[in-house]
BATOR-557388 format. One record per residue (C-alpha): x, y, z; chain; residue number from 1. Coordinates in Angstrom, 2 decimals. Example, Ala and Ser with C-alpha at 12.3 -4.5 7.8 and 13.67 -1.06 7.14 Angstrom:
2
xx, yy, zz, kette, nr
12.30, -4.50, 7.80, A, 1
13.67, -1.06, 7.14, A, 2
***
This chain:
361
xx, yy, zz, kette, nr
-73.71, 113.46, 208.02, A, 1
-76.71, 114.07, 205.77, A, 2
-76.65, 117.41, 204.19, A, 3
-80.25, 119.44, 204.21, A, 4
-79.17, 122.26, 202.17, A, 5
-76.35, 122.05, 199.74, A, 6
-74.09, 125.64, 200.72, A, 7
-71.46, 126.65, 198.54, A, 8
-68.16, 125.87, 199.77, A, 9
-65.76, 128.55, 198.35, A, 10
-67.44, 131.45, 200.13, A, 11
-65.39, 133.88, 201.81, A, 12
-68.50, 135.11, 203.94, A, 13
-71.47, 132.78, 205.49, A, 14
-73.52, 135.66, 205.11, A, 15
-74.11, 138.84, 203.19, A, 16
-77.17, 140.92, 203.69, A, 17
-78.20, 144.56, 202.31, A, 18
-78.98, 147.16, 204.74, A, 19
-79.57, 151.00, 205.92, A, 20
-77.88, 151.62, 209.05, A, 21
-79.39, 154.08, 211.85, A, 22
-79.40, 154.31, 215.42, A, 23
-81.93, 153.19, 217.95, A, 24
-82.38, 155.36, 221.19, A, 25
-84.52, 154.34, 224.24, A, 26
-85.30, 155.70, 227.49, A, 27
-83.61, 153.64, 230.55, A, 28
-85.52, 151.97, 232.92, A, 29
-87.96, 151.34, 230.31, A, 30
-89.79, 154.36, 230.89, A, 31
-92.22, 156.04, 228.35, A, 32
-90.28, 158.21, 225.13, A, 33
-92.57, 161.31, 226.16, A, 34
-91.36, 161.92, 229.50, A, 35
-87.68, 160.48, 229.67, A, 36
-84.63, 162.43, 229.52, A, 37
-81.84, 159.79, 229.20, A, 38
-81.32, 157.80, 226.87, A, 39
-79.46, 154.86, 225.57, A, 40
-78.14, 154.59, 221.80, A, 41
-77.25, 151.82, 219.61, A, 42
-76.69, 151.26, 216.01, A, 43
-79.40, 149.31, 214.64, A, 44
-81.20, 147.68, 211.36, A, 45
-83.33, 144.72, 211.11, A, 46
-81.04, 143.01, 208.75, A, 47
-78.15, 143.11, 210.95, A, 48
-79.51, 141.71, 213.98, A, 49
-79.77, 138.66, 212.03, A, 50
-76.33, 139.00, 211.03, A, 51
-75.29, 139.44, 214.71, A, 52
-75.96, 135.65, 215.81, A, 53
-73.48, 134.28, 213.06, A, 54
-71.01, 137.08, 214.00, A, 55
-71.70, 136.61, 217.74, A, 56
-71.22, 132.94, 217.08, A, 57
-67.84, 132.95, 214.96, A, 58
-68.75, 133.11, 211.26, A, 59
-67.77, 135.78, 208.46, A, 60
-70.54, 138.15, 208.04, A, 61
-70.98, 141.32, 205.88, A, 62
-73.55, 143.88, 205.54, A, 63
-74.03, 146.35, 202.44, A, 64
-75.19, 149.81, 203.22, A, 65
-74.91, 153.20, 202.74, A, 66
-72.73, 156.09, 205.18, A, 67
-72.92, 160.03, 205.59, A, 68
-69.49, 161.01, 204.16, A, 69
-68.20, 162.71, 207.34, A, 70
-71.08, 161.84, 209.68, A, 71
-70.41, 161.48, 213.44, A, 72
-73.41, 159.11, 213.42, A, 73
-71.38, 157.37, 210.78, A, 74
-68.53, 156.48, 212.13, A, 75
-70.62, 155.25, 215.47, A, 76
-72.40, 152.91, 213.27, A, 77
-69.12, 151.66, 212.30, A, 78
-67.19, 151.44, 215.04, A, 79
-70.40, 149.27, 216.75, A, 80
-70.35, 147.09, 213.43, A, 81
-66.61, 146.50, 214.31, A, 82
-67.12, 145.75, 217.70, A, 83
-70.09, 142.99, 216.78, A, 84
-67.72, 141.51, 214.22, A, 85
-69.58, 142.34, 211.31, A, 86
-67.72, 143.78, 208.22, A, 87
-69.15, 146.00, 206.15, A, 88
-68.98, 147.67, 202.54, A, 89
-71.06, 150.86, 202.01, A, 90
-71.34, 153.97, 199.59, A, 91
-70.35, 157.28, 201.15, A, 92
-72.94, 159.88, 200.39, A, 93
-72.27, 163.00, 200.82, A, 94
-74.73, 164.90, 203.34, A, 95
-75.64, 167.90, 200.84, A, 96
-76.62, 170.35, 203.86, A, 97
-78.40, 170.30, 206.61, A, 98
-81.44, 168.95, 204.79, A, 99
-79.93, 166.19, 203.36, A, 100
-79.14, 162.88, 203.82, A, 101
-78.91, 161.00, 207.29, A, 102
-79.18, 158.02, 209.36, A, 103
-82.65, 157.15, 210.44, A, 104
-83.15, 157.20, 214.51, A, 105
-85.69, 154.53, 215.70, A, 106
-86.86, 156.20, 219.31, A, 107
-88.61, 153.41, 221.42, A, 108
-89.85, 152.43, 224.95, A, 109
-89.83, 148.99, 226.09, A, 110
-93.26, 148.98, 227.77, A, 111
-93.97, 147.57, 230.84, A, 112
-96.85, 145.56, 232.21, A, 113
-100.16, 146.89, 230.72, A, 114
-98.39, 149.65, 229.19, A, 115
-97.28, 148.59, 225.53, A, 116
-94.09, 149.30, 223.53, A, 117
-94.38, 152.37, 221.66, A, 118
-91.82, 152.78, 218.48, A, 119
-90.97, 155.95, 216.19, A, 120
-89.11, 155.84, 213.31, A, 121
-88.14, 159.28, 211.67, A, 122
-86.79, 158.40, 208.26, A, 123
-86.50, 161.59, 206.73, A, 124
-83.65, 162.27, 204.25, A, 125
-82.58, 158.62, 204.92, A, 126
-79.37, 157.50, 203.15, A, 127
-80.00, 153.96, 202.97, A, 128
-82.63, 154.87, 200.62, A, 129
-80.48, 156.01, 198.25, A, 130
-78.54, 152.65, 197.95, A, 131
-77.42, 151.87, 194.37, A, 132
-76.67, 148.70, 192.59, A, 133
-73.86, 151.15, 190.93, A, 134
-71.94, 151.25, 194.02, A, 135
-71.33, 148.09, 194.77, A, 136
-69.00, 145.47, 192.34, A, 137
-71.68, 142.10, 192.88, A, 138
-69.36, 140.25, 190.54, A, 139
-66.57, 140.48, 192.92, A, 140
-68.79, 140.02, 196.11, A, 141
-70.73, 137.14, 194.57, A, 142
-68.30, 135.44, 192.29, A, 143
-64.88, 136.09, 193.35, A, 144
-65.29, 136.61, 197.44, A, 145
-68.70, 134.15, 197.55, A, 146
-71.37, 134.13, 200.21, A, 147
-73.22, 130.35, 201.38, A, 148
-76.41, 132.49, 202.16, A, 149
-77.79, 136.10, 200.95, A, 150
-80.93, 137.34, 203.45, A, 151
-82.86, 139.82, 201.81, A, 152
-85.41, 141.58, 204.13, A, 153
-89.01, 142.91, 203.11, A, 154
-87.73, 146.12, 204.85, A, 155
-84.96, 146.76, 202.92, A, 156
-86.44, 145.98, 199.82, A, 157
-89.40, 148.26, 200.05, A, 158
-87.47, 151.10, 201.36, A, 159
-87.26, 152.96, 197.71, A, 160
-86.90, 152.14, 194.42, A, 161
-83.70, 152.21, 194.54, A, 162
-83.17, 149.61, 197.27, A, 163
-85.98, 147.49, 195.51, A, 164
-83.82, 147.28, 192.36, A, 165
-80.51, 146.46, 194.61, A, 166
-82.27, 144.14, 196.04, A, 167
-83.45, 142.63, 192.78, A, 168
-79.90, 142.66, 191.83, A, 169
-78.41, 141.51, 194.50, A, 170
-81.11, 138.39, 194.41, A, 171
-80.28, 138.12, 190.59, A, 172
-76.33, 138.06, 190.70, A, 173
-76.07, 135.84, 194.04, A, 174
-78.63, 133.30, 192.66, A, 175
-76.01, 132.93, 189.55, A, 176
-72.91, 131.97, 191.76, A, 177
-74.93, 129.16, 193.93, A, 178
-75.20, 131.49, 196.47, A, 179
-78.73, 129.93, 199.07, A, 180
-81.41, 133.14, 199.45, A, 181
-83.63, 133.64, 202.26, A, 182
-86.19, 136.08, 201.81, A, 183
-87.85, 137.70, 205.35, A, 184
-91.08, 139.47, 203.50, A, 185
-91.56, 141.96, 206.65, A, 186
-94.30, 143.73, 205.28, A, 187
-95.01, 147.54, 206.48, A, 188
-98.28, 149.13, 204.66, A, 189
-96.65, 152.07, 205.18, A, 190
-93.67, 151.78, 202.83, A, 191
-96.07, 150.08, 200.41, A, 192
-98.41, 152.88, 199.99, A, 193
-98.43, 154.24, 196.21, A, 194
-96.17, 151.59, 195.39, A, 195
-98.58, 148.37, 195.56, A, 196
-97.89, 147.20, 191.93, A, 197
-94.19, 147.85, 191.61, A, 198
-93.39, 146.18, 195.28, A, 199
-95.83, 142.95, 194.53, A, 200
-93.70, 142.36, 191.31, A, 201
-90.42, 142.60, 193.17, A, 202
-91.25, 140.24, 195.79, A, 203
-92.70, 138.06, 193.74, A, 204
-89.32, 138.04, 191.71, A, 205
-87.17, 137.69, 195.23, A, 206
-89.49, 134.87, 196.57, A, 207
-89.56, 133.04, 193.17, A, 208
-85.76, 132.44, 193.60, A, 209
-85.27, 132.17, 197.03, A, 210
-84.87, 129.14, 199.08, A, 211
-85.77, 130.10, 202.08, A, 212
-88.76, 132.43, 202.93, A, 213
-90.19, 133.91, 206.20, A, 214
-93.22, 135.87, 207.42, A, 215
-96.27, 135.92, 209.60, A, 216
-99.93, 135.71, 208.13, A, 217
-100.28, 139.36, 207.25, A, 218
-96.92, 138.98, 205.16, A, 219
-97.95, 136.34, 202.82, A, 220
-100.93, 137.57, 202.57, A, 221
-100.36, 140.94, 201.80, A, 222
-96.55, 140.58, 200.34, A, 223
-97.62, 137.89, 197.93, A, 224
-100.92, 137.60, 197.73, A, 225
-101.23, 134.27, 199.31, A, 226
-104.58, 132.97, 200.28, A, 227
-104.97, 131.67, 204.34, A, 228
-107.42, 131.32, 206.78, A, 229
-108.36, 133.80, 208.75, A, 230
-107.03, 133.94, 212.17, A, 231
-109.79, 132.26, 214.99, A, 232
-109.26, 130.54, 218.24, A, 233
-108.75, 131.86, 221.65, A, 234
-105.15, 131.19, 221.66, A, 235
-102.04, 131.04, 219.20, A, 236
-101.52, 127.47, 219.59, A, 237
-105.29, 127.38, 218.51, A, 238
-103.98, 128.56, 215.49, A, 239
-100.77, 126.66, 214.15, A, 240
-103.11, 124.16, 211.97, A, 241
-103.99, 127.42, 209.65, A, 242
-100.29, 128.87, 209.70, A, 243
-99.91, 125.42, 208.32, A, 244
-102.32, 125.99, 205.58, A, 245
-101.22, 129.26, 204.61, A, 246
-97.42, 128.08, 204.41, A, 247
-98.89, 124.95, 202.45, A, 248
-100.71, 127.32, 199.88, A, 249
-97.16, 129.41, 199.82, A, 250
-95.26, 126.25, 198.66, A, 251
-97.38, 126.09, 195.43, A, 252
-96.39, 129.21, 194.45, A, 253
-93.09, 129.84, 195.11, A, 254
-92.02, 125.82, 195.12, A, 255
-88.27, 126.97, 194.70, A, 256
-88.03, 127.28, 198.25, A, 257
-87.23, 124.34, 200.19, A, 258
-87.36, 126.32, 203.57, A, 259
-90.60, 128.15, 205.36, A, 260
-90.61, 129.41, 208.83, A, 261
-92.86, 131.46, 210.75, A, 262
-92.67, 132.70, 214.22, A, 263
-95.86, 132.43, 216.85, A, 264
-96.11, 135.24, 219.76, A, 265
-99.37, 136.38, 221.73, A, 266
-98.81, 138.96, 224.08, A, 267
-99.83, 138.46, 227.75, A, 268
-98.40, 141.74, 228.34, A, 269
-95.54, 143.81, 227.47, A, 270
-93.35, 141.87, 229.98, A, 271
-94.93, 138.20, 229.53, A, 272
-95.17, 136.57, 225.66, A, 273
-96.62, 133.70, 224.67, A, 274
-93.22, 132.57, 222.17, A, 275
-93.62, 129.57, 219.50, A, 276
-92.28, 128.88, 215.89, A, 277
-93.22, 126.62, 212.99, A, 278
-90.75, 125.37, 210.35, A, 279
-91.20, 123.09, 207.25, A, 280
-88.52, 121.31, 205.55, A, 281
-87.90, 118.43, 203.27, A, 282
-92.06, 117.52, 203.36, A, 283
-91.56, 117.67, 207.34, A, 284
-93.20, 120.18, 210.16, A, 285
-91.38, 120.89, 212.99, A, 286
-92.74, 123.45, 215.92, A, 287
-92.03, 124.66, 218.98, A, 288
-95.43, 124.72, 220.51, A, 289
-96.03, 128.45, 221.96, A, 290
-94.39, 128.70, 225.97, A, 291
-94.64, 131.47, 228.03, A, 292
-91.19, 134.02, 228.35, A, 293
-90.06, 137.17, 229.87, A, 294
-89.65, 140.46, 228.12, A, 295
-87.47, 143.01, 228.25, A, 296
-87.82, 144.54, 225.01, A, 297
-89.91, 142.71, 222.27, A, 298
-88.15, 144.79, 219.71, A, 299
-85.43, 142.67, 217.40, A, 300
-87.21, 138.96, 218.63, A, 301
-87.96, 137.88, 215.18, A, 302
-84.46, 138.81, 213.73, A, 303
-83.33, 136.87, 216.50, A, 304
-85.07, 133.94, 215.41, A, 305
-84.26, 134.55, 211.69, A, 306
-80.73, 134.81, 212.60, A, 307
-80.42, 131.69, 214.72, A, 308
-82.36, 129.41, 212.07, A, 309
-80.07, 130.96, 209.11, A, 310
-76.96, 130.29, 211.67, A, 311
-78.64, 126.41, 212.16, A, 312
-78.64, 125.87, 208.58, A, 313
-75.06, 126.87, 207.93, A, 314
-73.69, 124.52, 210.93, A, 315
-75.55, 122.01, 208.81, A, 316
-77.59, 120.11, 211.72, A, 317
-80.94, 118.74, 211.13, A, 318
-83.92, 120.81, 211.14, A, 319
-85.23, 119.67, 214.16, A, 320
-82.79, 121.67, 215.12, A, 321
-82.99, 124.78, 213.19, A, 322
-86.45, 125.27, 214.84, A, 323
-85.25, 124.79, 218.34, A, 324
-81.94, 127.09, 218.06, A, 325
-84.10, 129.67, 216.74, A, 326
-86.83, 130.00, 218.98, A, 327
-83.93, 130.61, 221.54, A, 328
-82.17, 132.62, 219.91, A, 329
-85.42, 135.17, 219.72, A, 330
-86.12, 134.17, 222.93, A, 331
-82.35, 135.35, 223.77, A, 332
-83.37, 138.87, 221.89, A, 333
-85.85, 139.27, 224.39, A, 334
-84.01, 139.50, 227.07, A, 335
-81.80, 142.51, 226.31, A, 336
-81.83, 146.17, 225.98, A, 337
-80.33, 146.17, 222.52, A, 338
-82.74, 144.83, 219.66, A, 339
-80.45, 142.37, 218.61, A, 340
-78.80, 138.86, 220.46, A, 341
-75.09, 138.61, 220.99, A, 342
-74.87, 134.74, 222.31, A, 343
-71.60, 133.89, 224.22, A, 344
-71.64, 130.76, 222.81, A, 345
-74.11, 127.54, 221.51, A, 346
-74.73, 126.36, 224.52, A, 347
-76.14, 129.86, 226.16, A, 348
-78.75, 129.42, 223.48, A, 349
-79.61, 125.51, 224.20, A, 350
-80.08, 126.76, 227.84, A, 351
-82.57, 128.96, 226.76, A, 352
-84.65, 126.31, 224.42, A, 353
-84.22, 123.79, 227.43, A, 354
-85.71, 126.11, 230.15, A, 355
-82.41, 126.34, 232.33, A, 356
-81.39, 129.35, 233.69, A, 357
-79.46, 128.12, 236.62, A, 358
-76.09, 129.70, 237.45, A, 359
-72.94, 128.51, 234.90, A, 360
-69.75, 128.85, 236.92, A, 361
***
């Protein structure tokens, strides 16, 4: 079998992520936050959303994070991670009174029809902003235990000066010991405000050692300064060549990367989207043309895509399967009330890609 990306064979873990854990509370029955009295709560972070695909399908994964010592929310998060087959290692940080450290709250409704989703992030005092490289034995994690892939999100890389440095040290150590690096740019203007020069340098260094780069048009242009054509045309499908040009420019700036990917989304209503994807690897383009999917909750679809792509790479499939499986795991995430997808098995994912929603008995 041809190997499209050589992975370290003596690794305890398939995938490791740095992350800041929090909880997401969502009104039941797709109601707006401001009129709701009943909410459902689950554990959330973009990076563990990515882990969840591999964890659900049996691969060993690990989250590096921070917890508020003695917090019932921290215990809730740990319990949910264990239930999701996600191993974790975390700094225990003292709350330091009622105005001290805490886990973030993500408060969101899913929208319905013409009413779009609204998400409110309450991140004051977020314990994950205190992640520090001194709290982890990186030599043990990456040399002795080992991981095939380290996945870094721009959300955690930009969260604070401490997390920026943490992600840089993770990338440097992982690279030294033969771990492949995946970087989802995930640009957020509010995270970058006042730190543009510092974060540009950090993102450039991580991207320069990354083997896999993921991002949309805004991510590449604003996080890495990659030039690309303005969006045009009547639909996302008509802009595919523009996205390819953007990735071609990114390839020239970051030649170490062997895989580039982006999702394509056009919103028809809160319940109906056009969903597609583009992936470049080995001088070949692989595309899933945008097609309509039904959406229960759109949050986490991009993470589901990344999780499916990394799982496909870990399984050492051919790139033409990477983009299809990733498209389907992203679409799967849109069908559930959590912001992470938990596929039952690979066949469920392939049925989604094939458009086969018939009952399986």
